Phi, psi and omega in degrees: 000136181232169179083177182276142177288168178298323179297316179296319184296323183261012181303143180279354186297315181298319179293320182298313181291332175295318177295319179296320179299317179297316181297314184289333172296316177301315180298319179295323176295321177300317182293343181247016179301140174253161181305130178090353181269158176226137176243136179236150177244118180055047176247287176272337179196192178309309173220145174219155178236123175263128182259156183296342179275005177092000178268157180235143171251121178259129184241127170256133181251130178231125182237142176233147173258358179283140181234158177278180178297337179274359177084011178255158179305145182298161179287156168278111186273168183302318183251033179294130181299320179301318182296307185287329177295320178297315179298319178298315179302316182292322178297321177292325178294316181300322185258016185295113180291333179295338177261010178078026183243042178285331182270155179297320181298320179293324178293318179292324177297317178300318183288343176294334185242010185226131173236165190227138180225126172259115180248139183203157172276353175296145186279154177276146180216139177286000176271355178280102186298325181293314180297322178297317180295316180297318179296321178295321177296315183291336178265008175068022175263357177218137179281166177295322179299321178292322177298315180297320179297320178296319180294320177299320178296322179294324180300325181283349184267357180241144175259358181286114184298322180297314181292322175302320178294319178298316181295323178299322178299322180291318184287342181279352177297143171304146184305314181295321179292316179300315180299316179294321180300312182291332174294328183267003185261136176216170185226145174228095186253162180076018180273073187270313183275068187292326178292321177295327176296321177299317181291325176295321178297323177293317180300325182288354175262027175063043175258131181300147180307323182288349182252353186300313181298323180298314180294315181302310183295323180292313181291316180304311182298315184288322178296318179298314181297316181292324178295317178299316180297321179295314180296317180299325181273003179080017179261153178280150179271094177225129183230125179271167177303314181295320180293318179297317179299315182294319187271335188236355180301329184305325182290325177287318179299319180298319181293330181272350189289340185090353177292143180292133178274120176260115189260151175271077181281135181294120183282148173258099185286143176293153181297321181247095182297325185289345181280350180289137183300320184291329175290318177302317180299317181290323178294320184293340178255011179064025174287328179215145180282154180296337182257007182271073186299326182297325177285321177303317181293314182297315181293320179295320178299320178294320179297315181289326176300318177295308184295314182295322179293319178298317180297318180294319180295323177293315180301321181280354180080015181280332177223169177241170176298330178297323177296320178293319179299320179295318179298315182293326177293318178299314180299319181294323179293318177298316178297314183301318181298316180288322180298313181289330177295319182286317186260347179052033175077009180215176181302132180289147177260159178076217183276095183296328180297324177294321177297318180296321179295329177296322178295312180300315181299321180292317182291333178292346178262000183264137175257130179272164181240131178237116179051050178073359180253129180286133179279148173296161187299321182296323178287325177295316174304315180299326178295316178293322177297319181295318178295324180282347177276335188285332339263135176258335177227163178207179189246323176279156184297331182253031186301326180297317181290328185279327191239345181275000000 
C-alpha cells in the first residue's frame, strides 16, 4: 500500500499549524502597530490592518508543511492552488453585490482604500510566471493588457477545474478594476520563521536579548487568552495601537525595569525524592511524613525553582556568583540567629524535634535578597531548602554529624 491513509489525509495537524501561522502573523502585526492603526484577526480577512488615513490592508495567509529536497518550504508555483484561490477570493470580495459593489464605480471606489497582501512560508521563485508578470506590470515594463493575456494563457495550461475557475474569477474583472487590483496587490513569501519574526519585533523595541523570550511568552499568552475571551463573548478580534499599548505595555516596561525575571522553569524532579538530604532533615523532625509525597514534590519544586533561576540569571549575565554568595551568606546569618536562639549554643532539652520545627517555621516566613531585589516567598523557601540539602544549614542540634 502506498500514499497517505485517509486518517493522514484528513489529519487536523496541517490545519492546526495553519491557524497558528495565521495567529503569529497577527501577533507580529500587533508588535509593529503604529499610532492610529488597528489590526484584526479573521474580521475583514485572515488578518487586516486599518490605517489612520482610512485605507485597509487585507492579508491572506497560506502555510505549507511540504518541504523541498533542501528541507525548506516548497516554492509558490505558477499554478499553485493557494495563489489562485486567494486572488479569486479577493476578486469576489471586490465585486460583492451584498456589499453594494455590483457596479464598476463602486468597485473602483473600494480599491481606492484597499490593498491586498498574500503572505506565505512558501518560497519565492523566479520560475513563477505569474509573479514575474505582475512585477513587470507594476514596474511598467508590461502593460495591463499583456498581463491579462499572460493570465489567459496560464488558464489554458492547467486541467485542474478548480484552478481554472479561480483564474476565470480573476479574468472576469472589468479592465479598469483589474488594473487597479494588480496595482494594489503584493506578496510576502518565505515568511517561515514567524515566531522568530515576533521576537525580532520585540528586540527592536529596545528589549535586552535575555528578556526577549520573557516578553514574547507574556504577550503571546495574554493575547491568546484575550482573543479567546472576545470570540467567546461574540466580539471581533480587533486591537488598536492605543489598546495594545494600554493592555500589553506592562510586559515591555517590566523587561526594561532592570528587575530580575523569575521564570517558571519546568523542574526535573529526582527519581527518589526521599533520598534528598533536605527532605530527610524535614522527615527526621516530623515536619513532613515519609509518605507525604505531595509535600516532598512541592518542597523539591521550590528548591529547584530557586536553583534553576539562579543558574539562568548567571547565564544571562543578570547576576554574578558574588551576588549568589551574598544571598547565601544572608540566609546563613538568618538561620544562625534562629538556630542559636532555639538551642542557645548547647543541646536542646525536651522535644528537640519541636524546637527544630520552630526554626524551619520561622525561616519559611523570611524573604531573601538577591542583588538588592527581594525574592518571593516560594523562592526564599527554596533557597533555605537548597542550603539544607547541601547541607550548609540544619535543624537538629547535631545536624552536622547526622547529614554531612
